[in-house]
LUMDREN-511969 format. One record per residue (C-alpha): x, y, z; residue in three letters. Coordinates in pm, whole numbers, padded with zeros to 5 digits. Example, Ala and Ser with C-alpha at 12.3 -4.5 7.8 and 13.67 -1.06 7.14 Angstrom:
REM LUMDREN-511969
+--------+--------+--------+------+
:      X :      Y :      Z : resn :
+--------+--------+--------+------+
:  01230 : -00450 :  00780 :  ala :
:  01367 : -00106 :  00714 :  ser :
+--------+--------+--------+------+
***
This chain:
REM LUMDREN-511969
+--------+--------+--------+------+
:      X :      Y :      Z : resn :
+--------+--------+--------+------+
:  12160 : -01126 : -03875 :  met :
:  12454 : -01244 : -03678 :  gly :
:  12429 : -01613 : -03877 :  arg :
:  12478 : -01431 : -04238 :  gly :
:  12809 : -01170 : -04071 :  ile :
:  12922 : -01590 : -03962 :  ala :
:  12867 : -01717 : -04290 :  leu :
:  13033 : -01414 : -04473 :  thr :
:  13330 : -01456 : -04223 :  ile :
:  13341 : -01856 : -04277 :  phe :
:  13330 : -01798 : -04641 :  ala :
:  13618 : -01510 : -04654 :  val :
:  13842 : -01689 : -04448 :  ile :
:  13762 : -02056 : -04735 :  phe :
:  13857 : -01878 : -04967 :  ala :
:  14162 : -01782 : -04844 :  ile :
:  14246 : -02114 : -04701 :  gly :
:  14138 : -02266 : -05053 :  leu :
:  14391 : -02005 : -05257 :  ile :
:  14660 : -02100 : -05032 :  leu :
:  14646 : -02484 : -05042 :  ala :
:  14621 : -02409 : -05477 :  ile :
:  14892 : -02198 : -05537 :  leu :
:  15235 : -02212 : -05372 :  pro :
:  15372 : -01990 : -05174 :  his :
:  15561 : -01822 : -05391 :  glu :
:  15362 : -01752 : -05668 :  glu :
:  15129 : -01549 : -05413 :  ile :
:  15458 : -01357 : -05289 :  ala :
:  15556 : -01249 : -05652 :  val :
:  15206 : -01155 : -05709 :  phe :
:  15172 : -00944 : -05467 :  ile :
:  15473 : -00767 : -05423 :  ala :
:  15371 : -00648 : -05825 :  lys :
:  15066 : -00567 : -05750 :  gln :
:  15045 : -00382 : -05382 :  lys :
:  14873 : -00137 : -05553 :  phe :
:  14561 : -00348 : -05665 :  leu :
:  14599 : -00509 : -05297 :  val :
:  14565 : -00191 : -05097 :  ala :
:  14255 : -00098 : -05323 :  thr :
:  14064 : -00415 : -05308 :  ile :
:  14153 : -00432 : -04942 :  ala :
:  14030 : -00155 : -04888 :  ala :
:  13744 : -00172 : -05116 :  ile :
:  13617 : -00544 : -04920 :  phe :
:  13685 : -00342 : -04564 :  asp :
:  13471 : -00025 : -04676 :  asn :
:  13217 : -00309 : -04841 :  ala :
:  13186 : -00497 : -04487 :  tyr :
:  13253 : -00277 : -04197 :  his :
:  13002 :  00023 : -04380 :  gly :
:  12750 : -00199 : -04557 :  trp :
:  12699 : -00512 : -04357 :  val :
:  12761 : -00418 : -04026 :  val :
:  12708 : -00039 : -03952 :  ala :
:  12400 :  00019 : -04282 :  leu :
:  12107 : -00110 : -04077 :  pro :
:  12179 :  00048 : -03719 :  leu :
:  12243 :  00364 : -03935 :  glu :
:  11902 :  00300 : -04123 :  lys :
:  11731 :  00269 : -03846 :  arg :
:  11881 :  00602 : -03630 :  glu :
:  11934 :  00827 : -03916 :  phe :
:  11727 :  00666 : -04159 :  gly :
:  11833 :  00571 : -04500 :  thr :
:  11934 :  00817 : -04744 :  lys :
:  12134 :  00965 : -04515 :  leu :
:  12244 :  00653 : -04460 :  ala :
:  12329 :  00547 : -04778 :  val :
:  12482 :  00858 : -04876 :  thr :
:  12751 :  00791 : -04591 :  arg :
:  12828 :  00486 : -04661 :  asn :
:  12877 :  00598 : -05061 :  ala :
:  13100 :  00845 : -04941 :  leu :
:  13300 :  00615 : -04760 :  ser :
:  13337 :  00408 : -05030 :  phe :
:  13480 :  00721 : -05228 :  ile :
:  13710 :  00796 : -04993 :  phe :
:  13850 :  00453 : -04926 :  ser :
:  13940 :  00488 : -05324 :  ile :
:  14074 :  00787 : -05252 :  val :
:  14327 :  00735 : -04973 :  ile :
:  14456 :  00384 : -05153 :  ala :
:  14529 :  00596 : -05429 :  val :
:  14735 :  00858 : -05176 :  met :
:  14849 :  00564 : -05018 :  met :
:  14984 :  00445 : -05397 :  arg :
:  15149 :  00787 : -05439 :  val :
:  15316 :  00835 : -05116 :  ile :
:  15475 :  00433 : -05072 :  leu :
+--------+--------+--------+------+
***
């Protein structure tokens, strides 16, 4: 399991480095400024997907059972989207 996580982290770091190498920093700043809600929503989805499904799910399946673990992670995913939307309204 540790090797799979390490490869995922490496892939994300590589993708970010590639984007930073290809696109000028000014274009990235303008894009993020225009897409704050989109970026926040994507960050919430990736955060939930990584922590909920990759890290915690195997342990939760073993301790609580598959049905409860998948239900909890699905609800967590939905609530992360709701929180991202609420942050957009507040900010």
